[in-house]
N, C-alpha and C positions, 0 to 999 in steps of 0.2 A: 316222839313219847317217851318217857322216862323207863328205866328198868323196872321201876315198882310198877308202872303201869302195865307192862307186858307181863309181870308175875301176876297181877290181879286178872287179866284175861286168861292166863292159863289156868289158874285155879277156877275161875267161872265155868270155863268149859269143861273143865273136868268133873265139876259139881252137876252141872246140867247133864252131861252124859250118863252119869251114875243114877241119877233121878230118873231119866226117860228109860235108861235100860231097866231099872227096878218096875216101873210103870209097864213095861213091855211083859216082863215075865208075870207081874201081878194081874194082868189081864186074863192070863191063862187059867187063873184060879177059877174054883166054882163060885166064889162071891160074886161074880159078874155074868152068870148064867143068863139072868134075866135080860140082859144086853147082848145076848149072843147075836142078834142081827147087826149091831155095830161093831162087834169084836174085831173082824178082820180088818176093818178100816182103821180102828184105833191102834191095833198091834202094827199095822204097817206105817202109820204115822209115827208112833213113839219109836220104831225101829229105825225110820228114816231120819227122825231129828237126832237120834242117838248117834248114828253115823255122820250127820252133819256136825255134831259137836267134836266127835273125833277126829274128823278132817280138819276142823279149824284148830283144835288143839296141837295136831302134828304140824300144821301150818305154823303156828307160833313158836313151836319148839324148834323147827328148822330155822326160822327167823333168829331167835336167840343163837343158835350154833352158828351162823352165819357172820352175826355181829361180832361173835368172840373170836372166830377163826380167821374170817377173811383177811388177807394182809393187806390189800390196797383198797381205795375208795371205789375204783373203777368195778373190781371183782366183786365187792360187797353189793354196788347197785345191780349188777348184772343177775347175781344169786338171787336178790330179793325179788326180781322181775320174774324170773323162771319159777321161783316157789309161788308166788302169788298165781301166776298163770296155771300151774298144775292144781293148785287148790281150787281154782275157779273151775277147771274142767271136772274135778272130782265131784264138786257140789253139784254142777249140772247135770251130771250122770245120775246121782242120787236123786235129785229132783224130778229128773225124766222117769226114773224107776218108780217113783211113788205116783206120778200123775197117770202113767200109761200102765196097763197090764201086759200088752205084748210089745216086747222090746225090739222083736224082729220088724214089725211095722214102723215102730219108730225110727229104726236105723235106716230103713229103705226112705221113708218121709225125709229124714234128716239128709239123706244123700241127695235126694231130688231137690230139696231146698237149698242145698249147698251148691248144686250145679247151677241152679238160677242165680243165686246171689254171686256166684264166682265170676258171671258176666258182667253183673251190675256192679259190683265192687272189686273191679279189677286192680284199681290204683290203691285202694287200702290193703288188700291181700298182697300185693307185691311189695308193699312197704312192710307188712308183717314178716313176710319170707326174708326181706332185708334185714330186719332186726333179728331174726335167727342167725343169718349170716353174721351180724355184727357180734352177737352173743358168743359164737362159736369160733370164728375167724380172727375176731378181735382187730379189726383195722384201727380201732380207737376206742378208748374208755372213758369214763367220767373223770376228769381233771386233766385229760390231754389237751394240748394245743395243736389245732388242726387247720388245714386248708382244703375247702373242696368247692369246685365249681366258682372260683374267684372269691369266696367268703371265707375269713380268717377269723377263728375265736376259740375260746376254751370251753369245752364240752362240760356243761353243766346238769345235762339230763339226756338219758336215752329211754324214750318211752316205746310202746309196741308199733306205732305209726310214725312218729318224727322224732328228730334229735334236735335239742335245743344249746345253742352255743352263745357264749359272751362275746361279742365282737371286740377284736383289738385292731390297731392301725385304723383301717376303713378310709372313708372318703374325707373324713374331718382332720385326720391326724397324719402326721410324717413320720412318725415314730411306732414302736411297738407296746405303746400304752392302751389299756382299754378303753374303748369308745363310750361305754356306757349303754350301748344298743344291744338288743337281744334279738338273735336270728333264729329262727324256725326253718328246717327243710325236712322234706319227707325222706325217711329212711331208704327208699327206693333209688334216690340219687346217688347213692353209692355203687349201685350196680351198674351205672353208665357214665360215672365220672371218676376222676383221678382223686385219691385221697392222699393228701400230704400230712403226715404225722410228725410234729415237731418234738413230740415227747417220746423218743424211742424207748422200747422195752429193754435194750441191751446196753444203754448208756444214759446217764441223767443229762448229758451235755450234747449241744450242737455247736457248729463253729460258725464264728462270726469275725468279722474284720473291720478295722477302721483306718482310715488313710489320713496322714498328715502332708500337707506340701511343704517342702523344703528346697534350699538351693543347691546347686550343683557343686558349690564350695564347701558344703558341710561335711562334717565327719561322720561317715556312715556307720562306722563301729560304734562310736559313742551313741548314736541315736538308736541303733539297734539295742544296745545294752540297757539304755533307759527304758525303752518300752518294754522289753522283756521283764526287766526289775518291776516295772509297775504293774504288770500283769501278775506276777509270782506275789507281790505283796498284797494285791487285792484277793487273789485267790487263796492265801493263806488266812486272810482276815475273815473271808466269807464262808470258808470250808475248812476250818481247823480240824475236823475229824478226818478229813481225805488225805491222801498222799499228794506231796507237792509236786512229784513228778507227773500227776495226771494234768497238770497245768498245760505242759508242751505248747506253749505260745511261741510263734515263730515271726519272723520280720522279713519282708522282701522289699525290693524297692522297683518302681516301675517309672517311666517317662510320662509325665502330664503332657496331653495334646497341646497345651497351650504354651508352657514355658517351662513349670518347675519340674522337680523331681516328686514323686510321692513315697513316702515311707508308710507301708502298710503292714499293720501288726493284725496277726491272725490268733485267736484264742478261744478256748472254750468257754460256754455260757449256758446256764440254764434257759430253757426257751422263754420264760416269763420274766427274765431279767436282763435282755439284750441292750435296752436303753440304758438301765441302772449301772450295768457293769461296764459299758462304754464310758459314761459319765464319771464313774470312779477312776478308770484307767487314766483318762485324760486329766484329772485334776491332781493324779500323782506324777504323771509323766511331764507335763507342761512345765510346772516351775522347775524341774530340773532340767529341761532343755533350754528354758529362757534363761536360767541363770548362767549359762556358758554361750554367749553371744560370740565367741571367738571360734566355737565348734559347730555352732547351728546356725543358720540362716534362714528366717522366714520372711514370707512376702509381707512387705509393709511400705507405706508411702507410696511413691510412684513406681516402685519396683515390685508390680504385681503381674 
């Protein structure tokens, strides 16, 4: 909804609150003495509606404040959920106060009903408690790339009872591209399963590596320099605003169990760009390596 729409709702709630509050005090005048039998009900109704409008108005104002001040999409989403929950609780209290005279009896009845529902709705209640854990402990937020119970995906929504992720990799793909499938899982799953968050709060990058098979007669120093330069060029192109020393790419060599050596380049990458960065690094490094067959040997022909 647009900002204009939000302003429209705020103005409407303010006007309605003023109107019903004026009616509440107007009912106390002598002009309505002949309706004295209905006056208590009307006064309670107008006061309740006024309080409802005030609660909705405050909720809208908090939404505007959250929209303007929240630094990340995940924080904004969580604060919206908390604000709407508190608004709903306040509205329920106002409605209960209007419907029932004895609030103590209401509280006792509510406690007994909650006890019965607690046994009948154990799984949803556990998921709601897990939602509170997610909000305050923040194992993941909207926009994070996570893995939980074998499912990998980007978090697109955290509701009161379940979490929605957009799957990447999965059974149809051998890379880290999004599969297009949507996965839902109950929030209670995080209380009994390990959660792996690829989108760390402390650094924007994770580490990834790519291996190339080379011959034992290759110039290892030349290969190391080519791979590091490819990582550096791509990093400076993709992140011109960041310091180049954050790249910190490294190369190590290991023996392949079949025949060849492997040159393995390790580099930082954003969680959602692992496949793309690998492709870009190879597209820069391979032409430079192939241009020097006297220094670099690759598997070819019968020499595999």
